[in-house]
CHARMM internal coordinates of N, CA and C (Angstrom, degrees):
IC EDIT
DIST 1 N 1 CA 1.4487
DIST 1 CA 1 C 1.5242
ANGL 1 N 1 CA 1 C 109.12
DIST 1 C 2 N 1.3031
ANGL 1 CA 1 C 2 N 116.37
DIHE 1 N 1 CA 1 C 2 N 143.39
DIST 2 N 2 CA 1.4684
ANGL 1 C 2 N 2 CA 121.35
DIHE 1 CA 1 C 2 N 2 CA -177.69
DIST 2 CA 2 C 1.5271
ANGL 2 N 2 CA 2 C 110.47
DIHE 1 C 2 N 2 CA 2 C -72.64
DIST 2 C 3 N 1.3242
ANGL 2 CA 2 C 3 N 114.27
DIHE 2 N 2 CA 2 C 3 N 144.80
DIST 3 N 3 CA 1.4612
ANGL 2 C 3 N 3 CA 119.34
DIHE 2 CA 2 C 3 N 3 CA 177.91
DIST 3 CA 3 C 1.5282
ANGL 3 N 3 CA 3 C 110.15
DIHE 2 C 3 N 3 CA 3 C -80.79
DIST 3 C 4 N 1.3025
ANGL 3 CA 3 C 4 N 115.40
DIHE 3 N 3 CA 3 C 4 N 145.73
DIST 4 N 4 CA 1.4693
ANGL 3 C 4 N 4 CA 119.79
DIHE 3 CA 3 C 4 N 4 CA 177.50
DIST 4 CA 4 C 1.5258
ANGL 4 N 4 CA 4 C 108.61
DIHE 3 C 4 N 4 CA 4 C -77.62
DIST 4 C 5 N 1.2975
ANGL 4 CA 4 C 5 N 115.14
DIHE 4 N 4 CA 4 C 5 N 137.79
DIST 5 N 5 CA 1.4557
ANGL 4 C 5 N 5 CA 119.87
DIHE 4 CA 4 C 5 N 5 CA 177.35
DIST 5 CA 5 C 1.5107
ANGL 5 N 5 CA 5 C 109.10
DIHE 4 C 5 N 5 CA 5 C -85.15
DIST 5 C 6 N 1.2960
ANGL 5 CA 5 C 6 N 115.95
DIHE 5 N 5 CA 5 C 6 N 131.01
DIST 6 N 6 CA 1.4553
ANGL 5 C 6 N 6 CA 120.49
DIHE 5 CA 5 C 6 N 6 CA 178.46
DIST 6 CA 6 C 1.5144
ANGL 6 N 6 CA 6 C 108.99
DIHE 5 C 6 N 6 CA 6 C -102.88
DIST 6 C 7 N 1.3145
ANGL 6 CA 6 C 7 N 115.62
DIHE 6 N 6 CA 6 C 7 N 124.80
DIST 7 N 7 CA 1.4579
ANGL 6 C 7 N 7 CA 120.23
DIHE 6 CA 6 C 7 N 7 CA 179.12
DIST 7 CA 7 C 1.5144
ANGL 7 N 7 CA 7 C 109.51
DIHE 6 C 7 N 7 CA 7 C -75.62
DIST 7 C 8 N 1.2926
ANGL 7 CA 7 C 8 N 115.36
DIHE 7 N 7 CA 7 C 8 N 134.31
DIST 8 N 8 CA 1.4618
ANGL 7 C 8 N 8 CA 121.23
DIHE 7 CA 7 C 8 N 8 CA 176.57
DIST 8 CA 8 C 1.5167
ANGL 8 N 8 CA 8 C 106.82
DIHE 7 C 8 N 8 CA 8 C -89.95
DIST 8 C 9 N 1.3268
ANGL 8 CA 8 C 9 N 115.17
DIHE 8 N 8 CA 8 C 9 N 120.89
DIST 9 N 9 CA 1.4579
ANGL 8 C 9 N 9 CA 119.91
DIHE 8 CA 8 C 9 N 9 CA -178.83
DIST 9 CA 9 C 1.5198
ANGL 9 N 9 CA 9 C 109.51
DIHE 8 C 9 N 9 CA 9 C -78.00
DIST 9 C 10 N 1.3126
ANGL 9 CA 9 C 10 N 115.16
DIHE 9 N 9 CA 9 C 10 N 118.94
DIST 10 N 10 CA 1.4559
ANGL 9 C 10 N 10 CA 120.80
DIHE 9 CA 9 C 10 N 10 CA 178.07
DIST 10 CA 10 C 1.5212
ANGL 10 N 10 CA 10 C 106.83
DIHE 9 C 10 N 10 CA 10 C -109.33
DIST 10 C 11 N 1.2966
ANGL 10 CA 10 C 11 N 116.79
DIHE 10 N 10 CA 10 C 11 N 115.72
DIST 11 N 11 CA 1.4559
ANGL 10 C 11 N 11 CA 120.43
DIHE 10 CA 10 C 11 N 11 CA -179.58
DIST 11 CA 11 C 1.5098
ANGL 11 N 11 CA 11 C 109.10
DIHE 10 C 11 N 11 CA 11 C -99.66
DIST 11 C 12 N 1.2884
ANGL 11 CA 11 C 12 N 114.79
DIHE 11 N 11 CA 11 C 12 N 137.95
DIST 12 N 12 CA 1.4430
ANGL 11 C 12 N 12 CA 120.13
DIHE 11 CA 11 C 12 N 12 CA 179.94
DIST 12 CA 12 C 1.5309
ANGL 12 N 12 CA 12 C 109.83
DIHE 11 C 12 N 12 CA 12 C -114.17
DIST 12 C 13 N 1.2979
ANGL 12 CA 12 C 13 N 114.16
DIHE 12 N 12 CA 12 C 13 N 175.97
DIST 13 N 13 CA 1.4708
ANGL 12 C 13 N 13 CA 120.11
DIHE 12 CA 12 C 13 N 13 CA 179.69
DIST 13 CA 13 C 1.5191
ANGL 13 N 13 CA 13 C 109.48
DIHE 12 C 13 N 13 CA 13 C -84.01
DIST 13 C 14 N 1.3132
ANGL 13 CA 13 C 14 N 114.73
DIHE 13 N 13 CA 13 C 14 N 159.48
DIST 14 N 14 CA 1.4609
ANGL 13 C 14 N 14 CA 122.44
DIHE 13 CA 13 C 14 N 14 CA 177.75
DIST 14 CA 14 C 1.5192
ANGL 14 N 14 CA 14 C 109.78
DIHE 13 C 14 N 14 CA 14 C -61.28
DIST 14 C 15 N 1.3129
ANGL 14 CA 14 C 15 N 117.76
DIHE 14 N 14 CA 14 C 15 N 139.30
DIST 15 N 15 CA 1.4611
ANGL 14 C 15 N 15 CA 122.82
DIHE 14 CA 14 C 15 N 15 CA -177.95
DIST 15 CA 15 C 1.5122
ANGL 15 N 15 CA 15 C 115.02
DIHE 14 C 15 N 15 CA 15 C -85.30
DIST 15 C 16 N 1.3255
ANGL 15 CA 15 C 16 N 117.87
DIHE 15 N 15 CA 15 C 16 N -1.27
DIST 16 N 16 CA 1.4636
ANGL 15 C 16 N 16 CA 121.11
DIHE 15 CA 15 C 16 N 16 CA 178.99
DIST 16 CA 16 C 1.5265
ANGL 16 N 16 CA 16 C 108.80
DIHE 15 C 16 N 16 CA 16 C -77.68
DIST 16 C 17 N 1.3354
ANGL 16 CA 16 C 17 N 115.50
DIHE 16 N 16 CA 16 C 17 N 137.29
DIST 17 N 17 CA 1.4688
ANGL 16 C 17 N 17 CA 120.26
DIHE 16 CA 16 C 17 N 17 CA -178.50
DIST 17 CA 17 C 1.5195
ANGL 17 N 17 CA 17 C 110.89
DIHE 16 C 17 N 17 CA 17 C -58.72
DIST 17 C 18 N 1.3244
ANGL 17 CA 17 C 18 N 115.86
DIHE 17 N 17 CA 17 C 18 N 130.65
DIST 18 N 18 CA 1.4620
ANGL 17 C 18 N 18 CA 122.04
DIHE 17 CA 17 C 18 N 18 CA 175.79
DIST 18 CA 18 C 1.5096
ANGL 18 N 18 CA 18 C 114.39
DIHE 17 C 18 N 18 CA 18 C 86.41
DIST 18 C 19 N 1.3319
ANGL 18 CA 18 C 19 N 118.92
DIHE 18 N 18 CA 18 C 19 N -1.33
DIST 19 N 19 CA 1.4812
ANGL 18 C 19 N 19 CA 121.30
DIHE 18 CA 18 C 19 N 19 CA 179.89
DIST 19 CA 19 C 1.5198
ANGL 19 N 19 CA 19 C 109.48
DIHE 18 C 19 N 19 CA 19 C -103.83
DIST 19 C 20 N 1.3171
ANGL 19 CA 19 C 20 N 116.57
DIHE 19 N 19 CA 19 C 20 N 136.57
DIST 20 N 20 CA 1.4641
ANGL 19 C 20 N 20 CA 119.86
DIHE 19 CA 19 C 20 N 20 CA 179.99
DIST 20 CA 20 C 1.5255
ANGL 20 N 20 CA 20 C 111.53
DIHE 19 C 20 N 20 CA 20 C -120.96
DIST 20 C 21 N 1.3332
ANGL 20 CA 20 C 21 N 117.82
DIHE 20 N 20 CA 20 C 21 N 15.34
DIST 21 N 21 CA 1.4619
ANGL 20 C 21 N 21 CA 122.13
DIHE 20 CA 20 C 21 N 21 CA 177.87
DIST 21 CA 21 C 1.5260
ANGL 21 N 21 CA 21 C 109.77
DIHE 20 C 21 N 21 CA 21 C -71.15
DIST 21 C 22 N 1.3425
ANGL 21 CA 21 C 22 N 115.51
DIHE 21 N 21 CA 21 C 22 N 159.72
DIST 22 N 22 CA 1.4654
ANGL 21 C 22 N 22 CA 120.00
DIHE 21 CA 21 C 22 N 22 CA 176.31
DIST 22 CA 22 C 1.5244
ANGL 22 N 22 CA 22 C 109.11
DIHE 21 C 22 N 22 CA 22 C -78.19
DIST 22 C 23 N 1.3358
ANGL 22 CA 22 C 23 N 116.33
DIHE 22 N 22 CA 22 C 23 N 142.32
DIST 23 N 23 CA 1.4648
ANGL 22 C 23 N 23 CA 121.97
DIHE 22 CA 22 C 23 N 23 CA -176.59
DIST 23 CA 23 C 1.5279
ANGL 23 N 23 CA 23 C 111.59
DIHE 22 C 23 N 23 CA 23 C -79.24
DIST 23 C 24 N 1.3254
ANGL 23 CA 23 C 24 N 115.50
DIHE 23 N 23 CA 23 C 24 N 143.51
DIST 24 N 24 CA 1.4693
ANGL 23 C 24 N 24 CA 122.07
DIHE 23 CA 23 C 24 N 24 CA 175.44
DIST 24 CA 24 C 1.5244
ANGL 24 N 24 CA 24 C 111.45
DIHE 23 C 24 N 24 CA 24 C -109.84
DIST 24 C 25 N 1.3367
ANGL 24 CA 24 C 25 N 117.26
DIHE 24 N 24 CA 24 C 25 N -32.22
DIST 25 N 25 CA 1.4577
ANGL 24 C 25 N 25 CA 122.15
DIHE 24 CA 24 C 25 N 25 CA -175.36
DIST 25 CA 25 C 1.5162
ANGL 25 N 25 CA 25 C 109.70
DIHE 24 C 25 N 25 CA 25 C -133.59
DIST 25 C 26 N 1.3216
ANGL 25 CA 25 C 26 N 115.77
DIHE 25 N 25 CA 25 C 26 N 166.53
DIST 26 N 26 CA 1.4571
ANGL 25 C 26 N 26 CA 119.82
DIHE 25 CA 25 C 26 N 26 CA 172.26
DIST 26 CA 26 C 1.5277
ANGL 26 N 26 CA 26 C 108.78
DIHE 25 C 26 N 26 CA 26 C -132.41
DIST 26 C 27 N 1.3100
ANGL 26 CA 26 C 27 N 115.72
DIHE 26 N 26 CA 26 C 27 N 142.78
DIST 27 N 27 CA 1.4639
ANGL 26 C 27 N 27 CA 124.44
DIHE 26 CA 26 C 27 N 27 CA -176.29
DIST 27 CA 27 C 1.5307
ANGL 27 N 27 CA 27 C 106.46
DIHE 26 C 27 N 27 CA 27 C -128.59
DIST 27 C 28 N 1.3302
ANGL 27 CA 27 C 28 N 116.40
DIHE 27 N 27 CA 27 C 28 N 150.09
DIST 28 N 28 CA 1.4570
ANGL 27 C 28 N 28 CA 118.76
DIHE 27 CA 27 C 28 N 28 CA 176.54
DIST 28 CA 28 C 1.5328
ANGL 28 N 28 CA 28 C 109.05
DIHE 27 C 28 N 28 CA 28 C -67.01
DIST 28 C 29 N 1.2942
ANGL 28 CA 28 C 29 N 116.21
DIHE 28 N 28 CA 28 C 29 N 144.27
DIST 29 N 29 CA 1.4638
ANGL 28 C 29 N 29 CA 121.79
DIHE 28 CA 28 C 29 N 29 CA -178.12
DIST 29 CA 29 C 1.5230
ANGL 29 N 29 CA 29 C 111.07
DIHE 28 C 29 N 29 CA 29 C -62.21
DIST 29 C 30 N 1.3307
ANGL 29 CA 29 C 30 N 118.00
DIHE 29 N 29 CA 29 C 30 N -34.15
DIST 30 N 30 CA 1.4632
ANGL 29 C 30 N 30 CA 121.16
DIHE 29 CA 29 C 30 N 30 CA 179.66
DIST 30 CA 30 C 1.5171
ANGL 30 N 30 CA 30 C 111.51
DIHE 29 C 30 N 30 CA 30 C -63.65
DIST 30 C 31 N 1.3313
ANGL 30 CA 30 C 31 N 116.94
DIHE 30 N 30 CA 30 C 31 N -42.01
DIST 31 N 31 CA 1.4800
ANGL 30 C 31 N 31 CA 120.33
DIHE 30 CA 30 C 31 N 31 CA 179.06
DIST 31 CA 31 C 1.5244
ANGL 31 N 31 CA 31 C 110.24
DIHE 30 C 31 N 31 CA 31 C -67.08
DIST 31 C 32 N 1.3285
ANGL 31 CA 31 C 32 N 116.74
DIHE 31 N 31 CA 31 C 32 N -35.58
DIST 32 N 32 CA 1.4600
ANGL 31 C 32 N 32 CA 120.30
DIHE 31 CA 31 C 32 N 32 CA -179.64
DIST 32 CA 32 C 1.5225
ANGL 32 N 32 CA 32 C 110.80
DIHE 31 C 32 N 32 CA 32 C -71.24
DIST 32 C 33 N 1.3402
ANGL 32 CA 32 C 33 N 117.39
DIHE 32 N 32 CA 32 C 33 N -32.85
DIST 33 N 33 CA 1.4584
ANGL 32 C 33 N 33 CA 120.72
DIHE 32 CA 32 C 33 N 33 CA 175.12
DIST 33 CA 33 C 1.5321
ANGL 33 N 33 CA 33 C 111.05
DIHE 32 C 33 N 33 CA 33 C -64.21
DIST 33 C 34 N 1.3178
ANGL 33 CA 33 C 34 N 116.76
DIHE 33 N 33 CA 33 C 34 N -40.64
DIST 34 N 34 CA 1.4558
ANGL 33 C 34 N 34 CA 121.20
DIHE 33 CA 33 C 34 N 34 CA 178.44
DIST 34 CA 34 C 1.5324
ANGL 34 N 34 CA 34 C 111.55
DIHE 33 C 34 N 34 CA 34 C -62.86
DIST 34 C 35 N 1.3098
ANGL 34 CA 34 C 35 N 116.67
DIHE 34 N 34 CA 34 C 35 N -31.48
DIST 35 N 35 CA 1.4630
ANGL 34 C 35 N 35 CA 121.60
DIHE 34 CA 34 C 35 N 35 CA 179.62
DIST 35 CA 35 C 1.5286
ANGL 35 N 35 CA 35 C 110.73
DIHE 34 C 35 N 35 CA 35 C -81.66
DIST 35 C 36 N 1.3313
ANGL 35 CA 35 C 36 N 116.65
DIHE 35 N 35 CA 35 C 36 N -2.29
DIST 36 N 36 CA 1.4662
ANGL 35 C 36 N 36 CA 123.16
DIHE 35 CA 35 C 36 N 36 CA 177.99
DIST 36 CA 36 C 1.5306
ANGL 36 N 36 CA 36 C 112.56
DIHE 35 C 36 N 36 CA 36 C 57.08
DIST 36 C 37 N 1.3297
ANGL 36 CA 36 C 37 N 115.90
DIHE 36 N 36 CA 36 C 37 N 46.26
DIST 37 N 37 CA 1.4569
ANGL 36 C 37 N 37 CA 121.57
DIHE 36 CA 36 C 37 N 37 CA 175.57
DIST 37 CA 37 C 1.5267
ANGL 37 N 37 CA 37 C 108.60
DIHE 36 C 37 N 37 CA 37 C -104.29
DIST 37 C 38 N 1.3248
ANGL 37 CA 37 C 38 N 116.72
DIHE 37 N 37 CA 37 C 38 N 140.44
DIST 38 N 38 CA 1.4699
ANGL 37 C 38 N 38 CA 122.01
DIHE 37 CA 37 C 38 N 38 CA -177.65
DIST 38 CA 38 C 1.5184
ANGL 38 N 38 CA 38 C 110.50
DIHE 37 C 38 N 38 CA 38 C -84.64
DIST 38 C 39 N 1.3197
ANGL 38 CA 38 C 39 N 116.22
DIHE 38 N 38 CA 38 C 39 N 112.55
DIST 39 N 39 CA 1.4612
ANGL 38 C 39 N 39 CA 120.67
DIHE 38 CA 38 C 39 N 39 CA 176.10
DIST 39 CA 39 C 1.5020
ANGL 39 N 39 CA 39 C 108.84
DIHE 38 C 39 N 39 CA 39 C -122.08
DIST 39 C 40 N 1.3249
ANGL 39 CA 39 C 40 N 116.42
DIHE 39 N 39 CA 39 C 40 N 158.94
DIST 40 N 40 CA 1.4726
ANGL 39 C 40 N 40 CA 120.17
DIHE 39 CA 39 C 40 N 40 CA -178.49
DIST 40 CA 40 C 1.5277
ANGL 40 N 40 CA 40 C 108.93
DIHE 39 C 40 N 40 CA 40 C -68.12
DIST 40 C 41 N 1.3094
ANGL 40 CA 40 C 41 N 115.95
DIHE 40 N 40 CA 40 C 41 N 143.18
DIST 41 N 41 CA 1.4603
ANGL 40 C 41 N 41 CA 122.77
DIHE 40 CA 40 C 41 N 41 CA -173.60
DIST 41 CA 41 C 1.5246
ANGL 41 N 41 CA 41 C 114.19
DIHE 40 C 41 N 41 CA 41 C -69.50
DIST 41 C 42 N 1.3130
ANGL 41 CA 41 C 42 N 118.26
DIHE 41 N 41 CA 41 C 42 N -18.89
DIST 42 N 42 CA 1.4623
ANGL 41 C 42 N 42 CA 121.30
DIHE 41 CA 41 C 42 N 42 CA -172.99
DIST 42 CA 42 C 1.5217
ANGL 42 N 42 CA 42 C 112.68
DIHE 41 C 42 N 42 CA 42 C -93.58
DIST 42 C 43 N 1.3119
ANGL 42 CA 42 C 43 N 118.79
DIHE 42 N 42 CA 42 C 43 N 22.30
DIST 43 N 43 CA 1.4565
ANGL 42 C 43 N 43 CA 120.33
DIHE 42 CA 42 C 43 N 43 CA -175.07
DIST 43 CA 43 C 1.5300
ANGL 43 N 43 CA 43 C 114.54
DIHE 42 C 43 N 43 CA 43 C -85.38
DIST 43 C 44 N 1.3037
ANGL 43 CA 43 C 44 N 118.64
DIHE 43 N 43 CA 43 C 44 N -23.91
DIST 44 N 44 CA 1.4673
ANGL 43 C 44 N 44 CA 121.00
DIHE 43 CA 43 C 44 N 44 CA 179.86
DIST 44 CA 44 C 1.5029
ANGL 44 N 44 CA 44 C 111.70
DIHE 43 C 44 N 44 CA 44 C 93.65
DIST 44 C 45 N 1.3381
ANGL 44 CA 44 C 45 N 116.91
DIHE 44 N 44 CA 44 C 45 N -146.16
DIST 45 N 45 CA 1.4556
ANGL 44 C 45 N 45 CA 121.34
DIHE 44 CA 44 C 45 N 45 CA -176.44
DIST 45 CA 45 C 1.5305
ANGL 45 N 45 CA 45 C 112.72
DIHE 44 C 45 N 45 CA 45 C -78.34
DIST 45 C 46 N 1.3091
ANGL 45 CA 45 C 46 N 117.86
DIHE 45 N 45 CA 45 C 46 N -29.13
DIST 46 N 46 CA 1.4669
ANGL 45 C 46 N 46 CA 121.47
DIHE 45 CA 45 C 46 N 46 CA -178.31
DIST 46 CA 46 C 1.5192
ANGL 46 N 46 CA 46 C 110.13
DIHE 45 C 46 N 46 CA 46 C -119.62
DIST 46 C 47 N 1.3257
ANGL 46 CA 46 C 47 N 114.57
DIHE 46 N 46 CA 46 C 47 N 146.13
DIST 47 N 47 CA 1.4626
ANGL 46 C 47 N 47 CA 121.03
DIHE 46 CA 46 C 47 N 47 CA 179.95
DIST 47 CA 47 C 1.5270
ANGL 47 N 47 CA 47 C 107.53
DIHE 46 C 47 N 47 CA 47 C -118.47
DIST 47 C 48 N 1.3187
ANGL 47 CA 47 C 48 N 116.29
DIHE 47 N 47 CA 47 C 48 N 128.39
DIST 48 N 48 CA 1.4528
ANGL 47 C 48 N 48 CA 120.86
DIHE 47 CA 47 C 48 N 48 CA 177.65
DIST 48 CA 48 C 1.5207
ANGL 48 N 48 CA 48 C 109.18
DIHE 47 C 48 N 48 CA 48 C -85.18
DIST 48 C 49 N 1.3345
ANGL 48 CA 48 C 49 N 116.11
DIHE 48 N 48 CA 48 C 49 N 135.91
DIST 49 N 49 CA 1.4690
ANGL 48 C 49 N 49 CA 120.87
DIHE 48 CA 48 C 49 N 49 CA -177.97
DIST 49 CA 49 C 1.5276
ANGL 49 N 49 CA 49 C 110.99
DIHE 48 C 49 N 49 CA 49 C -123.68
DIST 49 C 50 N 1.3297
ANGL 49 CA 49 C 50 N 115.80
DIHE 49 N 49 CA 49 C 50 N 142.63
DIST 50 N 50 CA 1.4544
ANGL 49 C 50 N 50 CA 120.66
DIHE 49 CA 49 C 50 N 50 CA 173.13
DIST 50 CA 50 C 1.5388
ANGL 50 N 50 CA 50 C 107.45
DIHE 49 C 50 N 50 CA 50 C -77.71
DIST 50 C 51 N 1.3060
ANGL 50 CA 50 C 51 N 116.15
DIHE 50 N 50 CA 50 C 51 N 174.09
DIST 51 N 51 CA 1.4642
ANGL 50 C 51 N 51 CA 120.96
DIHE 50 CA 50 C 51 N 51 CA -177.48
DIST 51 CA 51 C 1.5195
ANGL 51 N 51 CA 51 C 111.33
DIHE 50 C 51 N 51 CA 51 C -60.39
DIST 51 C 52 N 1.3232
ANGL 51 CA 51 C 52 N 117.93
DIHE 51 N 51 CA 51 C 52 N -42.30
DIST 52 N 52 CA 1.4647
ANGL 51 C 52 N 52 CA 122.92
DIHE 51 CA 51 C 52 N 52 CA -178.16
DIST 52 CA 52 C 1.5228
ANGL 52 N 52 CA 52 C 111.33
DIHE 51 C 52 N 52 CA 52 C -62.66
DIST 52 C 53 N 1.3266
ANGL 52 CA 52 C 53 N 117.28
DIHE 52 N 52 CA 52 C 53 N -47.25
DIST 53 N 53 CA 1.4537
ANGL 52 C 53 N 53 CA 121.06
DIHE 52 CA 52 C 53 N 53 CA -178.26
DIST 53 CA 53 C 1.5241
ANGL 53 N 53 CA 53 C 112.77
DIHE 52 C 53 N 53 CA 53 C -74.52
DIST 53 C 54 N 1.3312
ANGL 53 CA 53 C 54 N 117.53
DIHE 53 N 53 CA 53 C 54 N -27.85
DIST 54 N 54 CA 1.4662
ANGL 53 C 54 N 54 CA 119.71
DIHE 53 CA 53 C 54 N 54 CA 175.19
DIST 54 CA 54 C 1.5266
ANGL 54 N 54 CA 54 C 109.83
DIHE 53 C 54 N 54 CA 54 C -66.86
DIST 54 C 55 N 1.3329
ANGL 54 CA 54 C 55 N 117.55
DIHE 54 N 54 CA 54 C 55 N -40.15
DIST 55 N 55 CA 1.4614
ANGL 54 C 55 N 55 CA 121.81
DIHE 54 CA 54 C 55 N 55 CA 176.55
DIST 55 CA 55 C 1.5292
ANGL 55 N 55 CA 55 C 110.53
DIHE 54 C 55 N 55 CA 55 C -63.00
DIST 55 C 56 N 1.3321
ANGL 55 CA 55 C 56 N 116.84
DIHE 55 N 55 CA 55 C 56 N -41.54
DIST 56 N 56 CA 1.4535
ANGL 55 C 56 N 56 CA 121.45
DIHE 55 CA 55 C 56 N 56 CA 177.64
DIST 56 CA 56 C 1.5356
ANGL 56 N 56 CA 56 C 110.15
DIHE 55 C 56 N 56 CA 56 C -61.75
DIST 56 C 57 N 1.3355
ANGL 56 CA 56 C 57 N 116.40
DIHE 56 N 56 CA 56 C 57 N -43.37
DIST 57 N 57 CA 1.4654
ANGL 56 C 57 N 57 CA 121.44
DIHE 56 CA 56 C 57 N 57 CA 177.67
DIST 57 CA 57 C 1.5204
ANGL 57 N 57 CA 57 C 110.49
DIHE 56 C 57 N 57 CA 57 C -60.28
DIST 57 C 58 N 1.3275
ANGL 57 CA 57 C 58 N 117.62
DIHE 57 N 57 CA 57 C 58 N -44.88
DIST 58 N 58 CA 1.4660
ANGL 57 C 58 N 58 CA 121.44
DIHE 57 CA 57 C 58 N 58 CA -179.86
DIST 58 CA 58 C 1.5160
ANGL 58 N 58 CA 58 C 111.46
DIHE 57 C 58 N 58 CA 58 C -61.18
DIST 58 C 59 N 1.3352
ANGL 58 CA 58 C 59 N 116.84
DIHE 58 N 58 CA 58 C 59 N -41.22
DIST 59 N 59 CA 1.4666
ANGL 58 C 59 N 59 CA 120.58
DIHE 58 CA 58 C 59 N 59 CA 179.64
DIST 59 CA 59 C 1.5252
ANGL 59 N 59 CA 59 C 111.68
DIHE 58 C 59 N 59 CA 59 C -66.31
DIST 59 C 60 N 1.3313
ANGL 59 CA 59 C 60 N 116.69
DIHE 59 N 59 CA 59 C 60 N -40.68
DIST 60 N 60 CA 1.4710
ANGL 59 C 60 N 60 CA 120.02
DIHE 59 CA 59 C 60 N 60 CA -178.86
DIST 60 CA 60 C 1.5240
ANGL 60 N 60 CA 60 C 112.61
DIHE 59 C 60 N 60 CA 60 C -70.23
DIST 60 C 61 N 1.3197
ANGL 60 CA 60 C 61 N 118.31
DIHE 60 N 60 CA 60 C 61 N -26.86
DIST 61 N 61 CA 1.4557
ANGL 60 C 61 N 61 CA 120.92
DIHE 60 CA 60 C 61 N 61 CA -176.19
DIST 61 CA 61 C 1.5334
ANGL 61 N 61 CA 61 C 112.82
DIHE 60 C 61 N 61 CA 61 C -106.54
DIST 61 C 62 N 1.2980
ANGL 61 CA 61 C 62 N 118.16
DIHE 61 N 61 CA 61 C 62 N 11.79
DIST 62 N 62 CA 1.4705
ANGL 61 C 62 N 62 CA 120.81
DIHE 61 CA 61 C 62 N 62 CA -176.91
DIST 62 CA 62 C 1.5253
ANGL 62 N 62 CA 62 C 111.76
DIHE 61 C 62 N 62 CA 62 C -58.96
DIST 62 C 63 N 1.3106
ANGL 62 CA 62 C 63 N 117.08
DIHE 62 N 62 CA 62 C 63 N -49.16
DIST 63 N 63 CA 1.4725
ANGL 62 C 63 N 63 CA 120.79
DIHE 62 CA 62 C 63 N 63 CA -178.20
DIST 63 CA 63 C 1.5272
ANGL 63 N 63 CA 63 C 111.10
DIHE 62 C 63 N 63 CA 63 C -61.44
DIST 63 C 64 N 1.3327
ANGL 63 CA 63 C 64 N 116.89
DIHE 63 N 63 CA 63 C 64 N -43.48
DIST 64 N 64 CA 1.4734
ANGL 63 C 64 N 64 CA 120.82
DIHE 63 CA 63 C 64 N 64 CA 179.67
DIST 64 CA 64 C 1.5250
ANGL 64 N 64 CA 64 C 111.18
DIHE 63 C 64 N 64 CA 64 C -62.90
DIST 64 C 65 N 1.3197
ANGL 64 CA 64 C 65 N 116.66
DIHE 64 N 64 CA 64 C 65 N -41.23
DIST 65 N 65 CA 1.4634
ANGL 64 C 65 N 65 CA 120.05
DIHE 64 CA 64 C 65 N 65 CA 180.00
DIST 65 CA 65 C 1.5127
ANGL 65 N 65 CA 65 C 111.60
DIHE 64 C 65 N 65 CA 65 C -66.74
DIST 65 C 66 N 1.3384
ANGL 65 CA 65 C 66 N 117.58
DIHE 65 N 65 CA 65 C 66 N -36.79
DIST 66 N 66 CA 1.4638
ANGL 65 C 66 N 66 CA 121.30
DIHE 65 CA 65 C 66 N 66 CA 177.18
DIST 66 CA 66 C 1.5354
ANGL 66 N 66 CA 66 C 110.47
DIHE 65 C 66 N 66 CA 66 C -63.95
DIST 66 C 67 N 1.3294
ANGL 66 CA 66 C 67 N 117.24
DIHE 66 N 66 CA 66 C 67 N -42.72
DIST 67 N 67 CA 1.4590
ANGL 66 C 67 N 67 CA 120.66
DIHE 66 CA 66 C 67 N 67 CA 178.78
DIST 67 CA 67 C 1.5348
ANGL 67 N 67 CA 67 C 111.37
DIHE 66 C 67 N 67 CA 67 C -65.68
DIST 67 C 68 N 1.3223
ANGL 67 CA 67 C 68 N 117.56
DIHE 67 N 67 CA 67 C 68 N -38.52
DIST 68 N 68 CA 1.4546
ANGL 67 C 68 N 68 CA 121.19
DIHE 67 CA 67 C 68 N 68 CA 178.24
DIST 68 CA 68 C 1.5286
ANGL 68 N 68 CA 68 C 111.22
DIHE 67 C 68 N 68 CA 68 C -62.74
DIST 68 C 69 N 1.3269
ANGL 68 CA 68 C 69 N 115.86
DIHE 68 N 68 CA 68 C 69 N -40.44
DIST 69 N 69 CA 1.4613
ANGL 68 C 69 N 69 CA 118.67
DIHE 68 CA 68 C 69 N 69 CA -177.50
DIST 69 CA 69 C 1.5331
ANGL 69 N 69 CA 69 C 111.53
DIHE 68 C 69 N 69 CA 69 C -71.39
DIST 69 C 70 N 1.3497
ANGL 69 CA 69 C 70 N 117.32
DIHE 69 N 69 CA 69 C 70 N -23.89
DIST 70 N 70 CA 1.4601
ANGL 69 C 70 N 70 CA 120.95
DIHE 69 CA 69 C 70 N 70 CA 176.83
DIST 70 CA 70 C 1.5195
ANGL 70 N 70 CA 70 C 112.58
DIHE 69 C 70 N 70 CA 70 C -82.86
DIST 70 C 71 N 1.3056
ANGL 70 CA 70 C 71 N 116.15
DIHE 70 N 70 CA 70 C 71 N -12.75
DIST 71 N 71 CA 1.4599
ANGL 70 C 71 N 71 CA 120.76
DIHE 70 CA 70 C 71 N 71 CA 177.98
DIST 71 CA 71 C 1.5178
ANGL 71 N 71 CA 71 C 113.90
DIHE 70 C 71 N 71 CA 71 C 92.51
DIST 71 C 72 N 1.2844
ANGL 71 CA 71 C 72 N 119.12
DIHE 71 N 71 CA 71 C 72 N 18.36
DIST 72 N 72 CA 1.4615
ANGL 71 C 72 N 72 CA 121.80
DIHE 71 CA 71 C 72 N 72 CA -179.75
DIST 72 CA 72 C 1.4802
ANGL 72 N 72 CA 72 C 109.51
DIHE 71 C 72 N 72 CA 72 C -78.20
END
COOR INIT
IC SEED 1 N 1 CA 1 C
IC BUILD
């Protein structure tokens, strides 16, 4: 029987400028730009966020997410 492959969790640092916390989530860079949050330019398509900055992102985009769910 084949062995199950176990993914090794690699945690990176938060992509927000000046933050050195470990990242919990990742968000697309385009969505983060819309929220007007300052992230380092070398992150690529996705930006890793620590718990504090993810909460900040959620607060800044709450109205937009509500409108999306209503179909506007």
